[in-house]
Each structure stands twice: as structure tokens, then as C-alpha cells.
N, C-alpha and C positions, 0 to 999 in steps of 0.2 A: 364836362365836355360832351358827354353823351346826350344830355338834355338839349344842348345847343345844336347838335347835329340833328336830333329828332325835330326840333323846331324848324331848322333849315329845310329838312326834307319836306315838311308840310308846306313851307313857303314856296319852294320851287315847283311844287305840283300845280300851283295856281299863279305862278309868276307872270305868265303871258296873259292872264285874265284880269290883270290889275285894273283895267279900265272898264270892267263890267260889260256894258252894252257896246262900248266903242273900242276898236282896235286901231292903234296908230301904226302906219306903215311909212317907211322912208324909201323913196324910189331914187336911186342914185345913177344918173347917166354918166358913164365912164369918160375920163379925160376931159377935154374942153380947153378953150383958150389957146395957149401956145402948144399944148399937147394934143395933137390930132389923133393919136392912137394908131391903129393899123390903117394903111392907105393903099388904095388901088386906083391909080389914075385920078379922076375927079371925085372918087368916093372916099369919104373919111369916116372912120369909126365914131369919132366924137359927135359928128353931125347926125348920123343915123341913130346912135344911142339916145341922143336928146329927143329926136322926133318920136321914137317909140316910147320913151319914158313919159313924155307929155301926154301921149294917148292913154297909157296905162294909168297915169296919175288922175286924169279926168274920169276914167272908168271906175277907179277905186273910190273917188270922192262922190260918185253917183250912188254908191252902196250905202244903205241906211246905218250900218254898224261899223263903217271904216272911215277914218280920217287919214288922208295921204298927204305927204309933204315931199318936196324934191330938194336934193342937195344943191342943184343948180338949175336955173330956168333959162339961161342964155349961154352964150359962148365964152364963159369966163373960166379962168384958171382956178382950180380948187385943189388944194393939197389933200393927200389921203388922210392925214390926221384931222383936217377940217371936216371931212365927210363923216368920220367916226364921231367927232364932237357934235355934229348936228343930230346924229342918230340918238346920242345919249341925252342931249338937251331936249329933244322932243319926246323922250321917254318911249321910244319906239318898241312895238311888240314884234316887228319884223323889219329886216333890212334887205332890200332887193337891189343889187347893183346890175346895171344893164351894159353889156359890152358886145363887140363884134369880134369874131375869131379871125385868125389868119394862119396860113400854113404854106410851106414850100411845095406841098402837094396840091396842085391847082384843081384837082378833082374833089378834094375834101369839101364837104358841105353839111349843112344841118346844124341844129341847135344842141347845146349841152348845158348842164347845170352843175355848178361847183359848190362845195361846202368846205369848211375849214378842214385841213388835213390832220388826221391822227396818225396815219401811216406814212411812210416815206413815199412821196409822189415820184412817178417815173420821170425820166429826163424831159419828155415832151411837156408834162404838166408843170415841172419846175421852170422850164424856159418860158412858158406862157405866163406863169405867175410873175416871173421876174420882169417880163415885158410890160404887163399890165400895171405892176407896181411902179415902174419907171423910176425917175430920179428921186421921187419922194420916199423911196424905200430907205434912204439914208436917214430919214427923219423918224425911224422906228421908235415909238414911244412905249414906255411901260405904264399901263393904266392900272391904277389902284383898284382893288376889288371894292364893289359897293358894300360888301359885308365886313370890310376891314375894321370899321369902327365898332362892330358888334363882337369882335373876337379879342381875346386877351393874350393870345400867343401866336407867334409866326406859324407854328405847326397847325393850329386850327384854321388860320387864315388860308394856308396852303390847301388844306382839305376842302374848305368851303369853295375856294376858287375853282378847284378841280371838279367838284361836284356840279357847280353851276355851269362850267364850260361843257362838261359831258352832257348835261341835260339840254343845253342849248343846241349842241351838235346833233342830238337825237331829234329834236324838233326841226332843225334845219333839214335833216335827212327826210323827214316826213313831208315838209313843204316842197322839197325838191322832187319827191316822188309824185306828189299831187300835180305839180306843174308839168312834169314830163307826161303824165297820164292825159292831161288836157291840152298838150302841145298843139298849137294851131298851125305851125309851119312844118318845114321839113326837119325830120330828126336825123342826126348824124348816122351815116350809113354803116358804121362799124363800132364795136364796143360801146353801143348806145346804153349808157348807164350814168349814174351819178358819180361824179369825179371828186377827188379830194386834192387840193393844192393850196399852198400857203399864200393866198391872196391877202394883202394887208387889210382890206376893209372887212373881210369875213373873219379874219383872225382876231381883230382888236375890238369888234363891237360886242357889247355885253347883252346881246339878245340873239335869237335865231337869225342867221344871216346866210344869204345865198348870192352867188354871182351867176347870172344867166348870159351865156354866149348865144346870141340870136342866130348866128350863121357865119359863113366864111366870106369875108370881103375879098379874099384872094381868089375866089372862084368867080370868074367874070359874070356868069349867068346869075349866080346867087346875089352878087353885089348889086346888079341891076334890080333884081326882085326886092331886095331889102330897102330900096329907096321908094318903092311904090306905096301909096297910101293904103291900098287894099291889103297888101301883105303885112304891112306894119300893124294895121288894125287886127288882122288875124292873129298875129303874134301876141299883141297886147291882150286880146280877148282870151287867148289860151292861158296866159299867165294869170289873168284875173280869175278865171275859173278855178285854177289850181289854188290860188290864195283863198278864194271863197270856200272851197272844199276843206282846206286846212283850218280856217277859222270856225267853220261849222262844226268840225269834229271837236275842236276845243270847247265850243259853246255847249255841246251836248252834255259835257261833264262839268259844266260850271256850277250847277246847283249842288253837286256832291263835293266839289273841290278836288276831284280826282281826274286824272287824265289817263285814258286807256291807250297804251302803246301798242299799236297794231303791227 
């Protein structure tokens, strides 16, 4: 068993570098089709998320070492399990879900980044996750570990799954920090940090995954700003810079097969 764990430790240190010169990214515009997401008058989360996601997808595909795919390119309904399946099918190195926030506090504004929760999320984060998960939360699926076939006992499978999840969570935290550092738009005015919440798409993807809330559609001024091409481009460029910084840090350690956790 110890040899298996040692082999696995070596594997996860380079797991996100499996494509050598190319990194695969999934850009996931939230909601779509019959699910509008958060709404404020004529402004709809699904529409804005798709517009920004398309801009980010084009910018990512213009990078020499990145291949980007979108879970949806139009106004179609896509279940949460379907989004996760697309990420696994494309063998993604990173999953980025794009959403727009909403609050009963009309003055709330600014962007936030979420990763899978290890700690108990506060009531606000649980409510937001429940809202974003929507009706598809009932379709919660148990995904088999990609390492299950390499293990001989349920005990080892459990250990490997936990190690892989922990590693991906740490990488997700790094990319979240990089994106916030390069954030091109307004940052949330209080407790501006990386948040943890049980969003379906970041919980069930087997790669580093983040959910980006671009701003608050419930804030009239910010809702208007979120629909402008200039601000959408600014947001997309900020996310792009964060992703580039993250992949550059991984690439530095590619030759040694080690990743330095800063």
C-alpha cells in the first residue's frame, strides 16, 4: 500500500501538467435556456455570463499554450452534471464557471471567487450555492475516482480520492488568488477574499475548479456596467491574466516534476 501511495504522490505533483506544452481550460457560463439565473429588470445573469465567457474563451485560445472550450455557446439549457461531464471528457486542467451575484443588499457590488468548501460555509454562501445549483441539485451524482481501477481496497480508494481532492483544492486556491490579484473590475467592498461554498460544478469536477462571481446584478449601477463591452473585456482580461500567471507558475516546475506551493 505504501508503494501505491508514493506512486500516487508523484503522479499528483504533475497531474495538471499532463498536456506538457498545452493546458486545457473549460469556461462554463452559468445557467442558460430556461434558467435565467439572477434577474434585475431586463438584465439576466445567463446572458451576461455567456457574453463574458465568450470573450474569455477567445482570449484564452489566443494564448500559445492554452486550448479553451465552452460548456455552452448559446442560450441552451445545460444540467450541472452535463457541465461536469464536458470537463472530464475534455481532460481539463482547469474549470472556470462564470456567474453574476445577487443580494438583498442593493449596495453590494464587486467580484468574488469561490472554490470547493472544506469548511462549513456561512448562511450567505450556502444560500448562494443553493441558488446557483438550482433544480439540478437533485441530480447530485457520485463520480467514481479515476484511480479506483488502480486500487485493490476501498480503504486505498478513499485515501487516494481524498489526496486528489485536497491537491486540487490547493491548486484551485492558487488560481483564485491569481485571478483576484489581476482582477480588472470592481472588487467586493467587504470581506474581499476567496470564499468556499458547495457549488455543484466545483465540487464534482476532478480538476482544479473555481466559480467566479463577476459582480452584483442586484446593484442597478453595476448591472448596467456588467452589460457594457468595455467592462466585460476588462473582466475577461483580468481572469485571463490570473490564469496565465497560474499556468506559468506550474510550467516553471514542469522540468523537475515538482510544484512549489507558495
